N, C-alpha and C positions, 0 to 999 in steps of 0.2 A: 572566606572566599578561596576559590580554588588556586592553587600555586600554578598558574599557567606556564611560567617560564620552565618550571621543572619538566612538565609534561611535554613542552616543545622539542626538548631533547629527544625523547623517545619519538615523538612525531616525526622529526627529521630523520631519525634512524631507521624508520620504517617507510620512508619516501612518501609520507602523507601529512596532511595538515596545511598550514599557513607558513609564509615567509617569516624571516626574523623581524622585520619591520612591522608586519602586521600583527605579531604577537606583542611587540612592545606597546603599540598604539592601542591595541585592544585591551590590554591588561590596564592601561590608565584609563580607558573609557569604562571598564568594569568598575574601577574604584569610584569613578564619579556617579554611577548609578547606585552604588551602596550608600554613598552619602545623600541621595535624593529620597530613596525610598526605605522603609524598614524592613530590611532583608535579612534573613539568617543564613542563607546559602545562595551562592551564586557560582555557576558553572558553565564553561563553554560548551554548548550543545553541538555546535557544527555550522556548516556554511552550505547554503543551497544556492545554486547558480539560477540566474535569470537572463532573460533576453535583453532587457535594458539595464537592469541593476542586480546586484547579488544581495542575498540576505545573510547577515552575520547574526547567529541566535545564541542567546544565553538562556539558561534554565535557573529560575529562581524559586526560593521558598519564602513566603512571607512570615514574619513573625507573628506568634499566637497573639490574639487580640487586635491585630492590625488589619487594615484594610487598604486596598489600592483602587483609587476610583476606576470605573469602568471607562474603557475607550469610547470616543464618539461613534465610531462605526457600530459598536454593539447596541449603543442607546438607539441608533437610528434604527436598527433592524428590530429591535423591540417596539418602537413606535409603529413602524410599518405594519408589523404583525397585529398590533392592537388595532390600528385603524382598519385594517382589512376585516378584523372580526366585528368591529362596530358596524362597518357597511353591511355585512352579511345579515346582522341582526335587524338593521332598519330596512333592508330590502325583503325582508320575510314578510309574507302577508298574514294579516291577523284574521283572515276569514276562517271561519269554524265549519263552513257547509262543506268544504273540499275535503276529500279522504286525505288522510296523513300517511305519509309513508314511513314504514317501521325500520327500514334500513338507516343505519347511521354510520357515517364515515368512521375509520379507526382513529381513535383519540391520539393525539400528540404525546409522545413519551417525554416526560420532563428531562432536562439535563441534571446532571450530577451536581451535587453542592460544591462550593469552593473548598478547597483542601480534600476533596474526596475523588476517587477514581481517576478519570482522564483529566480533571480539573485540579489534580493536586498541587501541580506547579504553575507558575506564572511565567510566561515567556516574553522576552524582549527582543526586538530585532533593530537592526540598523543596516544601512547600505554600504558602509565602509568604516573601518576602524576609526573611531573618533567622531563619528557621526551622530545625529540626533537618534535617541532611542525611541521606538514606538512599542507600546504594550499591545500584545495579542489578545483578542477577546476570548473568552471561555468558549470551548467547543460544545456543540450540541449533538445529541445522538443522529438527529436527521442529517447532518453535515457529513459525519462519519460515514454513515451508510451510502450518501450519494457520492462521496469521494470515491468509495470503492467501486462504484459502478463507473464512475468517469475514468478511472485509471484503466478498466478493462474495455471500454469502448473507444476512448479517444487518448491519444498521447500528448497531454497538454503540458507545456512548458510554462514556468512561471514567468511573468513579465517583469517583475521588480516594482511594481506599482500596486501598494496595498489597496488602493480604492478601486483598482481595475475590476469590471464585471467578469465573471467566469462564464464564458460561453460554451455551454456543454448540453449534452442530452443524456439523461434528464437534467432538468435545470437545478443548478446548484443553489442552496438557499444562503446566499451572502456574497461578500466580495472576496478578492484574492487573500485578504487578511484572514478571513475565516477558512478559506480553503487550504492556506499555509498551516493554520493552527491544526486543522483536521489531519493533515500529512505528519506533522510533527507527533501527534498522538500516536497515530498508526506506526510510524517508524520507532518510536521509543518503545511500544509495547512488543514489537517483533524482534528488535535487534539489541536491546540492552541486555548485555549479559556480564557475568562475573565469575571469578574462579570458584570451585566448589569450596564452601567453608568460610568465604568473605563475608557473606551475609547469613543471617539466621532469622527465623521467624520468632514471633511472640510465644507460640506453643512450645518451640524447643528451649526458649529460655525458662518458661514456667513448668515444662514438663507434663503438660496437660494431655489427657487421652481424650479422643474423639471417637464416639460410638455411633451417634445418629448422623442421617445424611445432612441434617441442618447444621450440625456442627462442622462437618466436613466441608459445606460449602463456606462458612465462617473461616475455617482454616485456609481455605483457598484465597479469601479476600484479606487476609492479614498482611500488615506492612512488614518488610524486611528491615531487620536492624543490623547495623554494622557489628561485626564480631571483632571486639578489641583484642581478643587473645588469638587472632588469625595469624598462622604461620604459613608464610609463602611456600607453595608447592614447588619442587624442582622444575627447571625448565623442560626436562625430559618427559615429565608427566603433562605439563601444560601443552607442550607442543606435539603431543602424540595424535596421530591422525584420527584416532576414534573419537576425540573431543568429549570423553566421559568425565572429564573434571571441569567443564564449563557448564553453568546453568542460567536459566533466565531468572531475573530478579524484578522484572516489571510485570504487573498484572495484565491479564489476557482480556482484550476488548472483545465482548460477545457480539454475535451477529446484529443484536439490537443496537449497537452503539454505545454501549455503557459497560463499565466493569462489573458493577453489581446489578443483577437483573430485576427490572421493574415490571410487575404484573400489570399490562394494560386493562385487564377486566376490571380492576379497580376504578379506573377512570370511566370506563364505559358504564359501570353501575351507577356512578355518580351523574353522568350526563343523561342516561336513559331515564332516571328518577326525576329529572326536571323536564322531561318530554311530555307530550300531550297524552300518552297512553298510560295506563294504570299498570303496576308492576309490583310484584310481590318482593318483599325484602329478601327472601330466600331463594330467589330465581337467578341468581348470579350466573350459573352456568348457562341458563337459556339465554340470558343477555350476552354472554360471550359468544355464542353460536349466531346471535342476531347480528353482531357487527362483523363476524368473520375473523375473529382473533384467535390466536394460538396461546392458550393459557399454560402451555408446558414450559417450566423453566428451563433456562439456558445455563449451562454450565461449562466452564472453561478449565483448562489444565491448572493444577496447583502452582504456587509459586515454587522457586528453586527446582524447577523440571530440567533435567539435563537437555542440552540442545542436540544430542546425539539422537533424541527421539523425534526430532523435527522430520516433517515430510520433505521428501525429495522434490527439488525445483525444477520441473520439466525433465526428469531423469538424470539430474545432476545433483551433486551433494549440496545441502543447502548452506554449508560453511567450508571455509578454506583456511587452513592454519599455515603460517610461515614462521620459522624460528630465525631470529637474529642473535646468534650466540657471539659470546665474547669471553676472552679470558678473565674479565671483571664480572663478577656477578652482577654487580649493581648496574652495569651496562646491557646486560642482556635482556631481551624483550621477545614477547610472542605476539605477533599480529593475526588476529582471527578476523576474517572478512566474511560478510553475509553475501551469498550469490542472489539473494532476493531483493535486498535494498542497498548492498555495497556499503554495509556499515562496517566500521572499524573498531576493534578491541585491543588495548595495550596492556602489557604488563612487562616489568616487574611493578611499577607503580600504577596501579590500575586505573584505566579510564576508558570512557566511550565516547566517541566522536564520529560525527557524519559529515562526510565531504561528497556532495553529488548533486544531482538535478531534481532530486525529490521524486523519482518515477520508480515504480516497481517493476520487476522483471516480468515480462509477459510471455516469455518463450519465443521459439522461432515463428515467424510470420509465414504467410503464404508466399511461395516462390513460384511466380507463373512461368509457364514454359516459353522457352525462346521462341520468338516468331520465325516462320520460315523466311528464306531469301527472297527478295522481291523478283518477280518475273522480268524478263528482258522485254524492252519496248519492240513493238511491231517495226518490220522493215519499211521504210517509206518508199524504197524504190521496188515497189511489187510489180508483177506482171499480170495482165488480164488475160484470161482464158475463157473459151467456150465450154460451158457445161456439156458433158457426154450425154447421148440419149440413152434410154433404158437398153436399147439393143447393144449399143457399144459397152455398156457397163456389164451385162450379162456375159458377153463374149469375153471380156476381160477376166471375170471371174471364174470361167470354166477352167477346170484342171487340165494340164497338158498331158496328153497320152505319151507313155514311153514308147519309143519306136526303137526296135532292136537294131544293132549295128550289123552291117554285112561282114559276115565272116569268110576267111579265105579257104579254099580246100586243103591248103597246106597244114591248117591247124586242126583237121579232122582226122581221127584215128580210123582203124579198119572197120570198126563198127558204126561209123558216121557220127560218131559223137565228138563233141569239141573237147580238146584236151585241156 
């Protein structure tokens, strides 16, 4: 279990994190959940604010060969999906006289297995330190894809009720518990960073060489292993504005909503083979075009990619670094903040923690122009007058002729000209 009290010192030094009382209560609560479930790793992930209640989140890893029962919310959603599928099958007409449509809807991309990809860890939440723990369900690719769209269209805050519906467009497939789990997966993949050399990949440990594209893809999906021989870098290098000594150690989530790309054409081929029209076994490419799928594999950046290569956030740097130096090396630390999710990273004792509303930066919004000043009210004490006739208007609009002034004889010279 994470030494939370040790990290609390660096959290307070960087002016982030929880209060001292919250840390003590939260540490005791973490010990209680370790006794209840077979967990091998427990870490304080962060705190997300809500309108009614807040969420205190821990990241756990289940022991090999052990399982944690799924939550009621996840079972409820699975049952609803199954019932809808059964209703569709029952409502389908068995008539063979009518023409059958060849178009098929895109198949649903299956979620990643437990202990893989975005479902590698199990997350628990509580509303206050010492409160009851709730296990969040595993995340599905559809939930991650819709959560991305919801963040772009609507700035939705969390309510603090895990059973609350997510009112958004497009419709989110699940409750706030699923939406919270999707946001945790997105924040983790984007903002969890570590100093260069703190983690290493399996290929570095075995010194394997990768030549083919498939091997390169496997290399990008390998897990990070903590380097037991890691020597902390000096504060001057870790706090350098270039941030070339910080890397991403969490796998990238593809646009599909998974870490490892799944070819939907394989599902389309199976579903089409059960249809009413005949299809050759070697016609998988035609079936892919039939359902309008993209069979091109998606690739993300490999693990341990420097954060200096991240894309700018609306013209601003994606990361901000602050150095909290001290005469004592053990008390010195570096704070690296994400301008996209406002994530915090700490060192010398390395840690990642998120404190915020769970909202992604969307850039400056539309600033409307200032409306003009209101016009003055009409004068109530007005005077009535008779409209002029056309002749009077024409006479008033005629230009006046310039009449020369009379000149005196004294102002004339010998030639009769005016001086």
